[in-house]
C-alpha positions as CSV (number, residue, x, y, z in Angstrom):
1,M,0.0,-0.4,0.0
2,N,2.1,3.2,-1.0
3,D,-0.3,6.0,-0.4
4,S,-3.6,7.0,1.3
5,S,-7.7,6.9,0.4
6,S,-11.1,7.8,1.7
7,F,-14.3,7.3,1.5
8,D,-17.4,8.5,2.7
9,I,-21.2,6.8,3.3
10,E,-24.2,8.3,4.2
11,I,-26.7,5.6,5.2
12,P,-29.9,5.7,7.2
13,A,-30.5,4.8,10.7
14,K,-32.1,1.6,10.1
15,P,-31.0,-1.7,10.8
16,E,-30.7,-3.1,7.4
17,Y,-28.2,-0.9,6.4
18,L,-25.7,-3.0,8.9
19,S,-25.4,-5.8,5.8
20,M,-24.2,-2.9,3.6
21,V,-22.0,-1.5,6.3
22,R,-20.4,-5.1,7.1
23,S,-19.6,-5.2,3.2
24,L,-17.2,-2.0,2.8
25,V,-15.9,-2.7,6.4
26,T,-14.3,-6.3,4.3
27,E,-13.9,-4.5,0.6
28,A,-11.8,-1.4,2.1
29,A,-9.7,-3.7,4.0
30,E,-9.1,-7.0,1.9
31,N,-8.6,-5.0,-1.5
32,K,-6.5,-1.9,0.1
33,T,-4.4,-3.9,3.1
34,T,-3.0,-6.9,4.3
35,L,-4.9,-7.7,7.3
36,S,-5.6,-11.3,7.5
37,R,-8.8,-12.9,7.3
38,A,-9.3,-12.7,11.5
39,R,-8.7,-9.1,12.0
40,V,-10.7,-8.2,8.8
41,E,-13.5,-9.9,10.6
42,D,-12.5,-8.3,14.3
43,F,-12.8,-5.1,12.5
44,K,-16.2,-5.9,10.8
45,I,-17.8,-7.1,14.3
46,A,-16.1,-3.4,15.8
47,V,-17.2,-1.0,13.2
48,S,-21.5,-3.4,13.3
49,E,-21.6,-2.3,17.0
50,A,-20.5,1.3,16.3
51,T,-23.4,1.5,13.5
52,T,-25.5,-0.4,15.8
53,N,-25.6,1.7,18.3
54,A,-25.8,5.4,16.8
55,I,-28.9,3.7,14.5
56,E,-30.1,2.6,18.4
57,A,-29.5,6.8,19.4
58,H,-31.1,8.0,16.6
59,T,-34.2,5.9,17.0
60,R,-33.7,6.9,20.9
61,A,-33.6,10.3,19.8
62,S,-36.2,10.1,16.8
63,S,-34.0,11.6,14.9
64,K,-34.5,11.4,10.7
65,E,-31.1,12.1,10.3
66,T,-28.3,10.1,8.4
67,I,-25.5,8.6,10.2
68,K,-22.4,9.5,9.2
69,I,-19.4,6.5,7.7
70,H,-16.1,7.9,7.2
71,C,-12.7,5.8,6.1
72,I,-9.2,6.2,6.0
73,I,-6.7,3.8,4.7
74,S,-3.3,4.7,4.9
75,P,-0.2,2.7,5.5
76,G,-0.3,1.2,8.8
77,R,-3.8,1.6,9.5
78,I,-7.7,1.5,9.1
79,E,-9.6,3.9,10.5
80,F,-13.5,4.1,10.4
81,H,-15.6,7.0,11.8
82,I,-19.0,6.6,12.5
83,T,-21.0,9.8,13.9
84,D,-24.4,10.1,14.5
85,K,-27.3,12.8,15.5
86,G,-28.4,11.2,18.3
87,K,-28.5,12.7,22.2
88,G,-25.3,12.0,23.2
89,F,-23.1,9.2,24.3
90,Y,-20.7,8.8,28.0
91,P,-19.3,5.6,28.8
92,D,-18.5,6.8,32.2
93,Q,-22.1,6.7,32.9
94,V,-23.2,3.6,31.7
95,Q,-24.0,1.0,34.4
96,K,-21.2,-1.5,35.0
97,L,-22.0,-4.9,34.0
98,P,-20.2,-8.3,35.5
99,E,-17.1,-9.0,32.9
100,P,-17.8,-11.2,30.0
101,D,-17.1,-14.1,31.6
102,D,-19.1,-14.3,35.0
103,P,-21.9,-16.1,35.2
104,Q,-23.7,-13.5,36.4
105,R,-23.3,-11.8,32.5
106,L,-26.2,-14.6,31.5
107,S,-28.9,-11.9,33.4
108,F,-27.9,-9.0,30.8
109,E,-29.0,-9.0,27.3
110,R,-27.0,-6.3,26.2
111,G,-24.3,-4.7,26.6
112,L,-21.2,-5.5,25.5
113,G,-20.7,-3.4,22.1
114,I,-18.0,-0.9,23.5
115,Y,-16.1,-4.1,25.4
116,L,-16.6,-6.1,22.0
117,M,-14.9,-2.3,20.1
118,K,-11.7,-2.7,23.0
119,V,-11.3,-5.9,22.4
120,L,-11.2,-6.0,18.5
121,T,-9.7,-3.0,17.6
122,D,-6.5,-1.8,18.5
123,E,-7.6,1.8,19.2
124,V,-11.3,3.5,20.4
125,E,-12.1,6.4,20.9
126,I,-15.5,7.6,21.9
127,H,-16.8,11.7,21.8
128,S,-19.4,12.6,22.5
129,S,-22.4,15.5,23.2
130,P,-26.0,16.3,23.7
131,D,-25.7,17.0,19.9
132,G,-24.1,13.1,19.2
133,T,-21.2,11.3,18.9
134,R,-18.6,10.1,17.0
135,V,-16.8,7.2,17.5
136,T,-13.7,6.3,15.9
137,L,-12.3,2.7,15.6
138,V,-8.2,1.6,14.6
139,I,-6.7,-1.1,13.4
140,Q,-2.8,-1.5,13.0
141,V,-1.8,-3.3,9.6
142,Q,2.2,-4.8,9.7
């Protein structure tokens, strides 16, 4: 990979667009990087989790705006930025849940999205305000 490239898309805040986002991650990572298939799958799950959270934020806020996705592929890394126009998200105010391997975790149906993003990528940044949230996910390419 000799140079950087990027693309932007906007999707309606509807679950039926998740498969398209997953396909974009796969195409970007497999065609423009040397990531292994396993790392591509990890990244696809992480981006899908961030996009699902954005869709849910729009639903809670009754927002009709689109979700913006920006991808940058450069030597050594691939990053996706997912931006919503929900009412904001503050990770430090989220209810603490048992660790994923704790048997008590079975009592909770949700709450693994941020955890998965953190374990499946190399960098996660969450910037939130009352006007929306931007999640940045990065995987390093060796």
